[in-house]
DSSP file (Angstrom, degrees, kcal/mol; ACC not computed):
  #  RESIDUE AA STRUCTURE BP1 BP2  ACC     N-H-->O    O-->H-N    N-H-->O    O-->H-N    TCO  KAPPA ALPHA  PHI   PSI    X-CA   Y-CA   Z-CA
    1    1 A M    >         0   0    0      0, 0.0     3,-1.8     0, 0.0    51,-0.1   0.000 360.0 360.0 360.0  59.1  -14.4   64.9  211.2
    2    2 A R  T 3   +     0   0    0     49,-0.3    49,-0.2     1,-0.3    31,-0.1  -0.256 360.0  18.2 -58.5 130.2  -13.2   68.4  212.0
    3    3 A G  T 3  S+     0   0    0     47,-1.6    -1,-0.3     1,-0.3     2,-0.1   0.422  87.3 139.4  91.1  -1.3  -12.8   70.6  208.9
    4    4 A A    <   -     0   0    0     -3,-1.8    -1,-0.3    46,-0.3    30,-0.1  -0.442  66.0 -91.3 -74.4 151.0  -15.0   68.5  206.6
    5    5 A A        -     0   0    0     28,-0.1    34,-0.2     1,-0.1    44,-0.1  -0.360  34.5-154.2 -60.3 140.0  -17.4   70.3  204.3
    6    6 A A        -     0   0    0     32,-0.6     2,-0.3     1,-0.2    33,-0.1   0.334  53.1 -49.9-106.0   6.7  -20.7   70.7  206.0
    7    7 A G        -     0   0    0     31,-0.6     2,-0.2    42,-0.1    -1,-0.2  -0.973  61.8 -64.3 157.3-170.1  -23.1   70.9  203.1
    8    8 A T        -     0   0    0     -2,-0.3     2,-0.2     2,-0.1    -2,-0.0  -0.531  36.9-116.2-109.0 177.0  -24.1   72.4  199.8
    9    9 A Q        +     0   0    0     -2,-0.2     2,-0.4    31,-0.1     5,-0.2  -0.399  63.6 126.0-111.9  53.0  -25.0   75.9  198.7
   10   10 A L  S >  S-     0   0    0     -2,-0.2     3,-2.4     4,-0.1     4,-0.1  -0.926  73.1 -43.8-117.0 136.7  -28.6   75.6  197.5
   11   11 A G  G >  S+     0   0    0     -2,-0.4     3,-1.9     1,-0.3     0, 0.0  -0.226 132.2   9.9  56.3-123.0  -31.6   77.6  198.6
   12   12 A E  G 3  S+     0   0    0      1,-0.3    -1,-0.3    29,-0.0    -3,-0.0   0.665 126.7  63.8 -64.8 -16.3  -31.8   78.0  202.4
   13   13 A D  G <  S+     0   0    0     -3,-2.4    -1,-0.3    28,-0.1     2,-0.2   0.466  76.0 112.9 -88.2  -1.5  -28.2   76.6  202.6
   14   14 A A  S <  S-     0   0    0     -3,-1.9     2,-0.3    -5,-0.2    -5,-0.1  -0.514  70.4-120.9 -72.3 137.7  -26.7   79.5  200.6
   15   15 A L        -     0   0    0     -2,-0.2     2,-0.1    22,-0.2    -1,-0.1  -0.587  17.5-136.5 -79.5 136.4  -24.4   81.8  202.7
   16   16 A S     >  -     0   0    0     -2,-0.3     4,-2.6     1,-0.1     5,-0.2  -0.400  33.5-101.8 -77.4 168.7  -25.2   85.4  203.0
   17   17 A A  H  > S+     0   0    0      1,-0.2     4,-2.0     2,-0.2     5,-0.1   0.893 125.4  49.3 -59.7 -39.6  -22.3   87.9  202.6
   18   18 A Q  H  > S+     0   0    0      2,-0.2     4,-2.2     1,-0.2    -1,-0.2   0.890 111.0  49.1 -68.0 -39.4  -22.2   88.3  206.4
   19   19 A E  H  > S+     0   0    0      2,-0.2     4,-2.9     1,-0.2    -2,-0.2   0.887 109.7  51.9 -67.3 -38.5  -22.2   84.5  207.0
   20   20 A L  H  X S+     0   0    0     -4,-2.6     4,-2.3     2,-0.2    -2,-0.2   0.900 109.2  50.3 -63.8 -40.3  -19.4   84.1  204.4
   21   21 A E  H  X S+     0   0    0     -4,-2.0     4,-1.9     2,-0.2    -2,-0.2   0.919 113.1  45.8 -62.3 -44.0  -17.4   86.7  206.3
   22   22 A L  H  X S+     0   0    0     -4,-2.2     4,-2.4     2,-0.2    -2,-0.2   0.895 110.7  53.1 -66.5 -40.5  -18.0   84.8  209.6
   23   23 A A  H  X S+     0   0    0     -4,-2.9     4,-2.8     1,-0.2     5,-0.2   0.902 107.9  51.5 -60.6 -41.0  -17.2   81.5  207.9
   24   24 A Q  H  X S+     0   0    0     -4,-2.3     4,-2.6     1,-0.2     5,-0.2   0.908 109.0  50.7 -62.1 -42.1  -13.9   83.0  206.7
   25   25 A L  H  X S+     0   0    0     -4,-1.9     4,-2.8     2,-0.2    -2,-0.2   0.916 112.4  46.6 -61.5 -43.7  -13.1   84.1  210.2
   26   26 A I  H  X S+     0   0    0     -4,-2.4     4,-2.3     2,-0.2     6,-0.2   0.937 113.7  47.2 -64.7 -47.9  -13.8   80.7  211.6
   27   27 A V  H  X>S+     0   0    0     -4,-2.8     5,-1.7     1,-0.2     4,-0.8   0.920 116.8  43.8 -61.1 -44.8  -11.8   78.9  209.0
   28   28 A T  H ><5S+     0   0    0     -4,-2.6     3,-0.5    -5,-0.2    -2,-0.2   0.928 113.6  50.1 -66.8 -45.8   -8.8   81.2  209.4
   29   29 A T  H 3<5S+     0   0    0     -4,-2.8    -2,-0.2    -5,-0.2    -1,-0.2   0.891 122.3  32.0 -60.1 -41.9   -8.9   81.2  213.2
   30   30 A L  H 3<5S-     0   0    0     -4,-2.3    -1,-0.2    -5,-0.2    -2,-0.2   0.394 101.7-126.2-100.3   2.4   -9.0   77.4  213.4
   31   31 A N  T <<5 -     0   0    0     -4,-0.8    -3,-0.2    -3,-0.5    -4,-0.1   0.918  43.4-175.8  51.6  47.6   -6.9   76.6  210.3
   32   32 A L      < -     0   0    0     -5,-1.7     2,-0.7    -6,-0.2    -1,-0.1  -0.394  32.8-129.2 -75.6 152.3   -9.7   74.4  209.0
   33   33 A E  S    S+     0   0    0    -31,-0.1     2,-0.3    -2,-0.1   -28,-0.1  -0.386  79.4  89.2 -97.4  53.9   -9.3   72.4  205.9
   34   34 A V  S    S-     0   0    0     -2,-0.7    -2,-0.1   -30,-0.1   -30,-0.1  -0.989  79.2-114.1-145.8 145.8  -12.5   73.6  204.3
   35   35 A R    >   -     0   0    0     -2,-0.3     3,-2.0     1,-0.1     4,-0.4  -0.642  27.0-125.0 -80.3 140.7  -13.3   76.5  202.2
   36   36 A P  G >  S+     0   0    0      0, 0.0     3,-1.5     0, 0.0    -1,-0.1   0.862 110.2  58.1 -52.6 -39.5  -15.6   79.1  203.9
   37   37 A A  G 3  S+     0   0    0      1,-0.3   -22,-0.2   -14,-0.0   -17,-0.0   0.664  98.3  61.9 -67.7 -15.6  -18.1   78.9  201.0
   38   38 A E  G <  S+     0   0    0     -3,-2.0   -31,-0.6     2,-0.1   -32,-0.6   0.565  78.7 105.1 -85.7  -9.3  -18.5   75.1  201.6
   39   39 A I  S <  S-     0   0    0     -3,-1.5   -34,-0.1    -4,-0.4   -16,-0.1  -0.600  70.9-135.3 -78.2 123.9  -19.9   75.5  205.1
   40   40 A N    >   -     0   0    0     -2,-0.5     3,-1.3     1,-0.1    46,-0.4  -0.686  10.9-144.2 -75.8 121.6  -23.6   74.9  205.3
   41   41 A P  T 3  S+     0   0    0      0, 0.0    46,-2.9     0, 0.0    47,-0.4   0.671  97.2  48.1 -66.1 -15.2  -24.9   77.8  207.5
   42   42 A R  T 3  S+     0   0    0     44,-0.2     2,-0.1    43,-0.1     3,-0.1   0.525  88.4 102.6-101.5  -6.7  -27.5   75.5  209.1
   43   43 A S  S <  S-     0   0    0     -3,-1.3    43,-0.7     1,-0.1    44,-0.2  -0.427  83.0 -94.1 -75.3 152.3  -25.2   72.6  210.0
   44   44 A R  B     -A   85   0A   0     41,-0.2     6,-1.8     1,-0.1     7,-0.3  -0.302  20.1-152.9 -64.7 145.8  -24.0   72.2  213.5
   45   45 A L  S    S+     0   0    0     39,-1.1     7,-2.7    38,-0.5    -1,-0.1   0.836  78.8  69.2 -83.8 -38.3  -20.7   73.7  214.5
   46   46 A Y  B    S-b   52   0B   0     37,-0.3     5,-0.4    38,-0.3     7,-0.2  -0.415 113.4 -28.7 -77.6 155.7  -20.1   71.1  217.3
   47   47 A E  S    S+     0   0    0      5,-1.5     4,-0.3     4,-0.2     5,-0.0  -0.061 128.3  33.5  45.3-115.4  -19.4   67.4  216.7
   48   48 A E  S >  S+     0   0    0      2,-0.1     3,-0.8     3,-0.1     2,-0.7  -0.177 116.5  37.2 -61.8 168.9  -21.1   66.5  213.4
   49   49 A G  T 3  S-     0   0    0      1,-0.2   -45,-0.2   -44,-0.1    -4,-0.2  -0.818 142.4  -3.8  85.2-119.5  -21.0   69.3  210.9
   50   50 A L  T 3  S-     0   0    0     -6,-1.8   -47,-1.6    -2,-0.7   -46,-0.3   0.703  91.4-133.1 -81.1 -19.0  -17.7   71.1  211.4
   51   51 A G    <   +     0   0    0     -3,-0.8   -49,-0.3    -5,-0.4    -5,-0.2   0.797  42.7 166.5  76.8  28.4  -16.7   68.9  214.3
   52   52 A L  B     -b   46   0B   0     -7,-2.7    -5,-1.5    -4,-0.2     2,-0.2  -0.373  20.7-151.6 -77.1 156.5  -15.6   71.7  216.6
   53   53 A D     >  -     0   0    0     -7,-0.2     4,-2.1    -2,-0.1     5,-0.2  -0.588  37.4 -86.1-116.4-177.0  -15.0   71.2  220.3
   54   54 A S  H  > S+     0   0    0      1,-0.2     4,-2.0     2,-0.2     5,-0.1   0.831 126.3  53.3 -63.8 -33.8  -15.2   73.6  223.3
   55   55 A I  H  > S+     0   0    0      2,-0.2     4,-2.1     1,-0.2    -1,-0.2   0.909 108.3  51.1 -66.5 -41.3  -11.7   74.9  222.8
   56   56 A D  H  > S+     0   0    0      1,-0.2     4,-2.4     2,-0.2    -2,-0.2   0.911 108.6  51.7 -59.7 -42.7  -12.5   75.7  219.2
   57   57 A I  H  X S+     0   0    0     -4,-2.1     4,-2.6     1,-0.2    -1,-0.2   0.895 108.2  51.4 -63.9 -40.0  -15.6   77.6  220.3
   58   58 A L  H  X S+     0   0    0     -4,-2.0     4,-2.0     2,-0.2    -1,-0.2   0.907 110.1  49.4 -62.6 -40.7  -13.5   79.6  222.8
   59   59 A E  H  X S+     0   0    0     -4,-2.1     4,-2.2     2,-0.2    -2,-0.2   0.899 111.5  49.0 -64.4 -40.5  -11.1   80.5  220.1
   60   60 A I  H  X S+     0   0    0     -4,-2.4     4,-2.7     2,-0.2     5,-0.2   0.921 108.9  52.9 -64.4 -43.8  -13.9   81.6  217.8
   61   61 A A  H  X S+     0   0    0     -4,-2.6     4,-2.3     1,-0.2    11,-0.3   0.898 110.3  47.9 -59.3 -41.2  -15.5   83.7  220.6
   62   62 A L  H  X S+     0   0    0     -4,-2.0     4,-2.2     2,-0.2    -1,-0.2   0.919 112.2  48.7 -65.6 -44.0  -12.2   85.5  221.1
   63   63 A A  H  X S+     0   0    0     -4,-2.2     4,-2.5     1,-0.2     5,-0.2   0.886 111.6  50.0 -63.4 -39.1  -11.8   86.1  217.3
   64   64 A I  H  X S+     0   0    0     -4,-2.7     4,-3.1     2,-0.2     6,-0.5   0.915 109.0  52.3 -65.0 -43.1  -15.3   87.4  217.1
   65   65 A S  H  X S+     0   0    0     -4,-2.3     4,-1.3    -5,-0.2    -2,-0.2   0.922 114.4  42.1 -58.1 -45.9  -14.7   89.8  220.0
   66   66 A K  H  < S+     0   0    0     -4,-2.2    -2,-0.2     2,-0.2    -1,-0.2   0.890 121.0  41.3 -68.4 -40.6  -11.6   91.2  218.3
   67   67 A T  H  < S+     0   0    0     -4,-2.5    -2,-0.2    -5,-0.2    -3,-0.2   0.906 128.2  25.6 -77.1 -43.9  -13.1   91.4  214.9
   68   68 A Y  H  < S-     0   0    0     -4,-3.1    -3,-0.2    -5,-0.2    -2,-0.2   0.508  97.0-124.1-104.1  -6.6  -16.6   92.7  215.7
   69   69 A G  S  < S+     0   0    0     -4,-1.3     2,-0.3    -5,-0.5    -4,-0.2   0.814  70.3 119.7  68.6  29.9  -16.0   94.5  219.0
   70   70 A I        -     0   0    0     -6,-0.5     2,-0.5    -5,-0.2    -1,-0.3  -0.865  59.2-127.0-122.6 160.2  -18.6   92.5  220.8
   71   71 A R        -     0   0    0     -2,-0.3     2,-0.5    -3,-0.1    -9,-0.1  -0.929  12.7-161.0-113.3 123.5  -18.3   90.2  223.9
   72   72 A L        -     0   0    0     -2,-0.5     2,-0.4   -11,-0.3    -7,-0.1  -0.892  21.4-135.1 -98.4 128.3  -19.7   86.7  223.9
   73   73 A K    >   -     0   0    0     -2,-0.5     3,-1.3     1,-0.1     6,-0.1  -0.692   6.1-149.6 -91.7 131.5  -20.1   85.4  227.4
   74   74 A S  T 3  S+     0   0    0     -2,-0.4    -1,-0.1     1,-0.3     5,-0.1   0.734  99.3  51.8 -68.5 -21.6  -18.9   81.9  228.3
   75   75 A D  T 3  S+     0   0    0      3,-0.0     2,-0.3     4,-0.0    -1,-0.3   0.257  75.2 131.2-100.1  12.9  -21.7   81.6  230.9
   76   76 A D    X   -     0   0    0     -3,-1.3     3,-1.7     1,-0.2     4,-0.2  -0.507  55.5-143.6 -66.5 125.3  -24.5   82.6  228.6
   77   77 A E  T 3  S+     0   0    0     -2,-0.3     3,-0.3     1,-0.3    -1,-0.2   0.645  98.0  58.4 -66.6 -13.4  -27.3   80.0  229.1
   78   78 A N  T >> S+     0   0    0      1,-0.2     4,-3.1     2,-0.1     3,-0.6   0.287  70.1 108.7 -97.6   9.3  -28.0   80.3  225.3
   79   79 A N  H <> S+     0   0    0     -3,-1.7     4,-2.9     1,-0.3    -1,-0.2   0.841  73.4  57.8 -58.9 -35.9  -24.6   79.3  224.1
   80   80 A A  H 34 S+     0   0    0     -3,-0.3    -1,-0.3    -4,-0.2    -2,-0.1   0.901 115.2  37.7 -61.7 -38.9  -25.7   75.9  222.8
   81   81 A R  H X4 S+     0   0    0     -3,-0.6     3,-1.4     2,-0.2     4,-0.4   0.919 116.2  51.9 -75.3 -45.7  -28.2   77.7  220.6
   82   82 A I  H >< S+     0   0    0     -4,-3.1     3,-0.5     1,-0.3    10,-0.2   0.922 119.3  35.3 -57.4 -48.1  -26.0   80.6  219.7
   83   83 A F  T 3< S+     0   0    0     -4,-2.9   -38,-0.5     1,-0.2   -37,-0.3   0.192  89.5 104.6 -92.7  16.0  -23.1   78.4  218.6
   84   84 A G  T <  S-     0   0    0     -3,-1.4   -39,-1.1     1,-0.1     2,-0.3   0.851  93.2  -8.8 -65.3 -35.9  -25.5   75.8  217.2
   85   85 A S  B <> S-A   44   0A   0     -3,-0.5     4,-2.2    -4,-0.4     5,-0.2  -0.959  70.7-102.4-154.1 166.9  -24.8   76.8  213.6
   86   86 A L  H  > S+     0   0    0    -43,-0.7     4,-2.6   -46,-0.4     5,-0.2   0.904 121.5  52.2 -59.8 -41.8  -23.0   79.4  211.5
   87   87 A R  H  > S+     0   0    0    -46,-2.9     4,-2.4     2,-0.2    -1,-0.2   0.919 110.1  45.8 -64.0 -45.7  -26.4   81.0  210.9
   88   88 A S  H  > S+     0   0    0    -47,-0.4     4,-2.0     2,-0.2    -1,-0.2   0.878 113.8  50.0 -67.8 -35.8  -27.4   81.2  214.5
   89   89 A L  H  X S+     0   0    0     -4,-2.2     4,-2.3     2,-0.2    -2,-0.2   0.920 111.3  48.8 -65.9 -43.9  -24.0   82.6  215.5
   90   90 A N  H  X S+     0   0    0     -4,-2.6     4,-2.4     1,-0.2    -2,-0.2   0.916 110.4  50.9 -62.0 -44.0  -24.2   85.2  212.8
   91   91 A E  H  X S+     0   0    0     -4,-2.4     4,-2.0     1,-0.2    -1,-0.2   0.898 110.2  50.0 -61.2 -41.0  -27.7   86.2  213.8
   92   92 A H  H  X S+     0   0    0     -4,-2.0     4,-2.3     2,-0.2    -1,-0.2   0.913 109.7  50.5 -64.7 -43.5  -26.5   86.6  217.5
   93   93 A I  H  X S+     0   0    0     -4,-2.3     4,-2.0     1,-0.2    -2,-0.2   0.933 110.2  50.1 -59.2 -46.2  -23.6   88.8  216.4
   94   94 A R  H  X S+     0   0    0     -4,-2.4     4,-1.1     1,-0.2    -1,-0.2   0.873 109.4  51.5 -63.1 -38.0  -25.9   91.0  214.4
   95   95 A K  H  < S+     0   0    0     -4,-2.0     4,-0.5     1,-0.2     3,-0.5   0.920 110.3  48.4 -64.4 -43.2  -28.3   91.4  217.3
   96   96 A L  H >< S+     0   0    0     -4,-2.3     3,-0.8     1,-0.2    -2,-0.2   0.848 107.5  56.3 -66.2 -33.1  -25.4   92.4  219.6
   97   97 A Q  H 3< S+     0   0    0     -4,-2.0    -1,-0.2     1,-0.2    -2,-0.2   0.766 104.1  53.3 -70.0 -24.9  -24.1   94.9  217.1
   98   98 A T  T 3<        0   0    0     -4,-1.1    -1,-0.2    -3,-0.5    -2,-0.2   0.551 360.0 360.0 -88.0  -6.7  -27.5   96.7  217.0
   99   99 A K    <         0   0    0     -3,-0.8    -1,-0.2    -4,-0.5    -2,-0.1   0.468 360.0 360.0 -78.6 360.0  -27.6   97.2  220.7
């Protein structure tokens, strides 16, 4: 169900400003039919949740590289965790930016 809303905005599910910016990048990059603010930051990006596939993840990685000036490696053994949710992806980006 690609592009379906992934949750509500209450408590721990509320998007931070950085997560909202990343959600906007994902929605724009993939032309999703969901508003960035509707994405639950803890819901999965793959399959259930946003319903993304491996090609979508590659497109997101390229957009992140261009936007944030960081490189996400396709052979990183932690990619399943990194791309597990909007929140985990955002946290990974922020860590790379501080290096």
